[in-house]
N, CA, C and O of each residue as an XYZ file, in Angstrom:
400
protein
N     -34.440   -158.981     70.809
C     -33.093   -159.752     70.502
C     -32.461   -161.012     70.829
O     -31.866   -161.780     70.072
N     -32.685   -161.110     72.111
C     -32.408   -162.289     72.606
C     -33.037   -163.667     71.712
O     -32.349   -164.638     71.395
N     -34.332   -163.515     71.436
C     -34.822   -164.433     70.430
C     -34.116   -164.683     69.519
O     -33.751   -165.803     69.161
N     -33.722   -163.150     68.822
C     -32.654   -163.531     67.468
C     -31.853   -164.083     67.693
O     -31.585   -164.751     66.695
N     -30.991   -164.336     68.696
C     -29.616   -164.809     69.421
C     -30.080   -165.942     69.374
O     -29.609   -166.700     68.526
N     -31.127   -166.416     70.249
C     -31.426   -168.177     70.131
C     -31.806   -168.865     69.094
O     -31.459   -170.033     68.916
N     -32.653   -168.124     68.204
C     -32.731   -168.595     66.607
C     -31.614   -169.103     65.586
O     -31.589   -170.123     64.898
N     -30.695   -168.053     65.713
C     -29.827   -167.655     65.000
C     -28.296   -168.563     65.112
O     -27.723   -169.228     64.249
N     -27.999   -168.337     66.250
C     -26.881   -168.395     66.594
C     -26.230   -169.308     67.639
O     -25.023   -169.551     67.618
N     -27.273   -169.921     68.767
C     -26.983   -170.709     69.715
C     -26.897   -171.865     69.618
O     -27.932   -172.349     69.159
N     -26.073   -172.633     69.853
C     -25.692   -174.203     69.467
C     -26.250   -174.668     70.869
O     -26.908   -174.064     71.715
N     -25.662   -176.196     70.805
C     -25.753   -177.375     71.902
C     -24.387   -177.294     72.758
O     -24.171   -178.017     73.732
N     -23.223   -176.022     72.117
C     -21.573   -176.366     72.586
C     -21.773   -175.858     74.020
O     -21.035   -176.142     74.962
N     -23.193   -174.830     74.090
C     -23.020   -173.984     75.446
C     -22.197   -172.689     75.378
O     -21.625   -172.362     74.338
N     -22.143   -171.938     76.531
C     -21.651   -170.443     76.914
C     -20.305   -170.398     76.422
O     -19.746   -169.342     76.126
N     -19.759   -171.573     76.329
C     -18.141   -171.400     76.327
C     -17.567   -171.694     75.076
O     -16.379   -171.954     74.883
N     -18.526   -171.635     74.179
C     -18.238   -171.521     72.548
C     -18.856   -170.495     71.619
O     -19.337   -170.803     70.529
N     -18.830   -169.561     71.983
C     -19.486   -168.171     71.249
C     -19.388   -168.961     69.475
O     -18.796   -169.949     69.038
N     -20.392   -167.809     68.786
C     -20.495   -168.370     67.543
C     -20.878   -167.545     66.604
O     -21.142   -167.730     65.416
N     -20.882   -166.013     67.694
C     -21.017   -165.033     66.805
C     -19.970   -164.290     66.117
O     -18.891   -164.038     66.652
N     -20.297   -163.919     64.874
C     -19.204   -163.515     64.012
C     -18.845   -162.283     64.561
O     -19.780   -162.037     65.323
N     -17.950   -161.249     64.636
C     -17.563   -160.054     64.840
C     -18.896   -158.856     64.099
O     -19.490   -157.957     64.693
N     -19.001   -159.197     62.941
C     -19.802   -158.228     62.107
C     -21.298   -158.235     62.552
O     -22.048   -157.260     62.592
N     -21.618   -159.696     62.920
C     -22.954   -159.755     63.517
C     -23.223   -159.246     64.810
O     -24.285   -158.674     65.055
N     -22.216   -159.436     65.767
C     -22.164   -158.726     66.784
C     -22.322   -157.049     66.664
O     -23.164   -156.410     67.296
N     -21.268   -156.421     65.654
C     -21.297   -154.956     65.889
C     -22.628   -154.661     65.375
O     -23.277   -153.939     66.132
N     -23.315   -155.071     64.133
C     -24.876   -154.976     63.567
C     -25.898   -154.887     64.825
O     -26.724   -154.005     65.059
N     -25.614   -156.001     65.530
C     -27.071   -156.458     66.052
C     -26.498   -154.630     67.287
O     -27.242   -153.649     67.287
N     -25.473   -154.647     67.925
C     -25.235   -153.538     68.859
C     -25.878   -152.147     67.660
O     -26.658   -151.234     67.935
N     -25.319   -152.401     66.565
C     -26.222   -150.933     66.411
C     -27.509   -150.862     65.920
O     -28.098   -149.838     65.572
N     -27.839   -151.771     65.910
C     -29.703   -151.588     65.602
C     -30.049   -151.733     66.938
O     -31.100   -151.197     67.289
N     -29.399   -152.338     67.756
C     -30.100   -152.046     68.782
C     -30.230   -150.575     69.537
O     -31.142   -149.938     70.066
N     -28.644   -150.365     69.266
C     -28.438   -148.453     69.939
C     -29.599   -148.078     69.002
O     -30.686   -148.115     69.578
N     -29.643   -147.757     67.815
C     -30.938   -147.040     67.003
C     -32.076   -147.490     67.569
O     -32.874   -146.565     67.716
N     -32.479   -148.531     67.946
C     -33.825   -148.741     68.463
C     -34.164   -148.201     69.749
O     -35.230   -147.662     70.047
N     -33.153   -148.394     70.495
C     -32.892   -147.950     71.955
C     -33.189   -145.995     71.888
O     -33.881   -145.313     72.644
N     -32.320   -145.550     70.633
C     -32.440   -144.220     70.832
C     -34.035   -143.695     70.286
O     -34.630   -142.773     70.844
N     -34.487   -144.311     69.328
C     -36.267   -144.089     69.287
C     -37.100   -144.113     70.214
O     -37.995   -143.310     70.482
N     -36.688   -145.383     70.884
C     -37.700   -145.670     72.055
C     -37.408   -144.085     73.155
O     -38.303   -143.240     73.189
N     -36.427   -143.926     73.765
C     -35.784   -142.579     74.398
C     -36.739   -141.668     73.691
O     -37.862   -141.390     74.114
N     -36.290   -141.295     72.758
C     -37.200   -139.937     71.856
C     -38.865   -140.181     72.342
O     -39.443   -139.359     73.053
N     -39.308   -141.033     72.000
C     -40.738   -141.363     72.339
C     -41.040   -141.378     73.528
O     -42.231   -141.279     73.821
N     -40.008   -141.510     74.593
C     -40.223   -141.349     76.397
C     -40.227   -140.350     76.647
O     -41.089   -139.853     77.373
N     -39.108   -139.610     76.047
C     -39.176   -137.814     76.322
C     -40.526   -137.426     75.776
O     -41.201   -136.824     76.610
N     -40.989   -137.568     74.842
C     -42.043   -136.622     74.126
C     -43.479   -137.131     75.722
O     -44.106   -136.460     76.541
N     -43.423   -137.952     75.544
C     -44.747   -138.394     76.657
C     -44.196   -138.080     78.164
O     -45.024   -138.179     79.069
N     -43.126   -137.782     78.431
C     -42.809   -137.277     79.642
C     -43.102   -135.603     79.662
O     -43.499   -134.984     80.649
N     -42.802   -135.017     78.302
C     -43.239   -133.176     78.125
C     -44.778   -133.124     78.451
O     -45.352   -132.236     79.082
N     -45.396   -134.391     77.828
C     -46.910   -133.756     77.502
C     -47.232   -134.384     78.986
O     -48.019   -133.618     79.542
N     -46.940   -135.395     79.750
C     -47.174   -135.288     81.150
C     -46.617   -134.709     82.563
O     -46.857   -135.151     83.686
N     -45.826   -133.627     82.208
C     -45.591   -132.596     82.914
C     -46.423   -131.509     83.195
O     -46.235   -130.745     84.142
N     -47.342   -131.424     82.390
C     -48.464   -130.449     82.967
C     -49.850   -130.987     83.450
O     -50.772   -130.331     83.934
N     -49.781   -132.454     83.189
C     -50.742   -133.337     84.128
C     -49.946   -133.762     85.444
O     -50.493   -133.620     86.538
N     -49.013   -134.138     85.371
C     -48.419   -135.234     86.974
C     -47.525   -134.123     87.486
O     -47.183   -133.441     86.520
N     -47.043   -133.695     88.547
C     -46.236   -133.288     89.144
C     -44.564   -133.723     88.909
O     -44.207   -134.893     89.043
N     -43.985   -133.059     88.689
C     -42.758   -133.262     87.942
C     -41.937   -134.666     89.541
O     -41.649   -135.862     89.493
N     -41.883   -133.812     90.465
C     -41.206   -134.910     91.411
C     -42.114   -136.556     91.382
O     -41.309   -137.469     91.563
N     -43.209   -136.934     91.241
C     -44.146   -138.418     90.758
C     -43.071   -138.704     89.649
O     -42.422   -139.750     89.690
N     -42.870   -137.704     88.585
C     -42.334   -138.225     87.308
C     -40.976   -138.409     87.673
O     -40.474   -139.386     87.117
N     -40.112   -137.690     88.541
C     -38.685   -138.258     88.544
C     -38.585   -139.246     89.714
O     -37.409   -139.602     89.791
N     -39.522   -139.979     90.887
C     -39.495   -141.088     91.449
C     -39.941   -142.398     90.539
O     -39.272   -143.431     90.556
N     -41.242   -142.237     89.676
C     -41.897   -143.302     89.444
C     -40.993   -143.685     87.527
O     -40.245   -144.641     87.325
N     -41.327   -142.803     86.637
C     -40.860   -142.896     85.646
C     -39.043   -143.590     85.530
O     -38.511   -144.700     85.555
N     -38.564   -141.995     85.385
C     -37.158   -141.775     85.435
C     -36.554   -142.759     86.688
O     -35.614   -143.434     86.269
N     -36.759   -142.921     87.632
C     -36.242   -143.874     88.935
C     -36.541   -145.496     88.805
O     -35.726   -146.381     88.545
N     -37.804   -145.601     89.037
C     -38.522   -147.409     88.893
C     -38.514   -147.887     87.960
O     -37.944   -148.978     87.938
N     -39.091   -147.402     86.731
C     -39.268   -147.979     85.689
C     -37.890   -148.683     84.663
O     -37.844   -149.781     84.107
N     -37.271   -148.012     84.682
C     -35.969   -148.764     84.330
C     -35.716   -150.375     84.967
O     -35.749   -151.444     84.359
N     -35.497   -150.148     86.183
C     -35.196   -150.682     87.116
C     -36.722   -152.115     87.372
O     -36.859   -152.944     88.271
N     -37.353   -151.905     86.475
C     -38.579   -152.730     86.210
C     -37.983   -154.106     86.208
O     -38.416   -154.853     87.085
N     -37.003   -154.627     85.328
C     -36.753   -155.843     84.611
C     -36.032   -156.708     85.829
O     -36.282   -157.906     85.960
N     -35.262   -156.117     86.571
C     -34.146   -156.252     88.123
C     -35.347   -156.831     88.891
O     -35.557   -157.986     89.261
N     -36.205   -155.512     89.051
C     -37.384   -156.186     90.126
C     -38.057   -157.462     89.744
O     -38.430   -158.227     90.632
N     -38.217   -157.713     88.623
C     -39.004   -158.865     88.174
C     -38.140   -160.400     88.286
O     -38.548   -161.522     88.584
N     -36.890   -159.939     87.938
C     -35.732   -160.988     88.252
C     -35.767   -161.137     89.847
O     -35.714   -162.287     90.281
N     -35.833   -160.329     90.541
C     -35.614   -160.873     92.357
C     -37.088   -161.355     92.570
O     -37.278   -162.275     93.366
N     -37.898   -160.922     92.060
C     -39.212   -162.066     92.592
C     -38.941   -162.831     91.660
O     -39.285   -163.859     92.243
N     -38.529   -163.260     90.464
C     -38.756   -164.863     89.914
C     -37.593   -165.710     90.514
O     -37.753   -166.931     90.509
N     -36.096   -165.047     91.184
C     -35.404   -166.044     92.063
C     -35.933   -166.112     93.320
O     -35.464   -167.057     93.954
N     -37.072   -165.188     94.166
C     -37.381   -165.567     95.338
C     -38.381   -166.461     95.380
O     -38.564   -167.221     96.330
N     -39.104   -166.415     94.316
C     -40.272   -167.724     94.215
C     -39.300   -168.859     93.737
O     -39.799   -169.970     93.919
N     -38.061   -168.885     93.181
C     -37.773   -170.395     93.311
C     -36.833   -170.598     94.532
O     -35.755   -171.184     94.442
N     -37.168   -170.238     95.310
C     -36.255   -170.049     96.759
C     -34.701   -169.833     96.907
O     -33.849   -170.526     97.463
N     -34.594   -168.304     96.033
C     -32.987   -168.771     95.777
C     -33.256   -167.277     96.478
O     -33.201   -166.297     95.736
N     -33.539   -167.094     97.867
C     -33.809   -166.102     98.395
C     -31.943   -165.212     98.231
O     -31.895   -164.291     97.416
N     -30.665   -165.547     98.969
C     -29.522   -164.669     98.581
C     -29.619   -163.754     97.332
O     -29.460   -162.533     97.333
N     -29.880   -164.469     96.366
C     -29.748   -164.027     94.866
C     -30.600   -162.806     94.635
O     -30.245   -161.838     93.962
N     -31.924   -162.957     95.341
C     -33.178   -162.485     95.304
C     -32.794   -161.131     96.349
O     -33.086   -159.985     96.007
N     -32.156   -161.414     97.557
C     -31.816   -159.937     98.207
C     -30.509   -159.235     97.807
O     -30.183   -158.095     98.137
N     -29.677   -160.258     96.896
C     -28.584   -159.099     96.384
C     -28.797   -158.425     95.028
O     -28.006   -157.603     94.564
N     -30.208   -158.933     94.267
C     -30.808   -157.934     92.959
C     -31.396   -156.849     93.622
O     -31.166   -155.709     93.219
N     -32.365   -157.119     94.904
C     -32.865   -156.306     95.360
C     -32.085   -154.831     95.865
O     -32.519   -153.683     95.768
N     -30.882   -155.272     96.393
C     -30.272   -154.516     96.926
C     -29.399   -153.600     95.931
O     -29.191   -152.400     96.106
N     -29.022   -154.218     95.074
C     -28.642   -153.694     94.054
C     -29.367   -152.529     93.247
O     -28.952   -151.414     92.929
N     -30.458   -153.090     93.047
C     -31.755   -152.157     92.229
C     -32.191   -150.724     93.445
O     -32.707   -149.624     93.246
N     -31.754   -151.319     94.535
C     -32.134   -150.054     95.389
C     -30.818   -149.038     95.452
O     -30.956   -147.965     96.040
N     -29.782   -149.314     94.958
C     -28.392   -148.407     95.448
C     -28.746   -147.725     94.101
O     -28.887   -146.511     94.244
N     -28.968   -148.256     92.569
C     -29.372   -147.577     91.514
C     -30.478   -146.565     91.750
O     -30.441   -145.390     91.382
N     -31.348   -147.087     92.328
C     -32.724   -145.957     92.362
C     -32.035   -144.490     93.479
O     -32.122   -143.272     93.320
N     -31.541   -145.112     94.301
C     -30.745   -144.101     94.651
C     -29.981   -142.856     94.001
O     -29.304   -142.109     94.707
């Protein structure tokens, strides 16, 4: 969805000048919510099939706790590689609190 924003509505004026009309924001939010719901249904079905193979404790620790935080973990690593250690540690700490 961010690619759609960059291609359609991004201007050279920067972030201080939003050019999103209200209808476009609402439409994007509705479409994103619908897509998220469909993906969540698929995840539920996959987890139900995995319950007979993999212990529930493993599923709870990995899929339900860590996988949703993967983007935050990737961001923390990216900032650490860019030598922004304080930001990386802050993101990592917030991620760890969310998992707990």
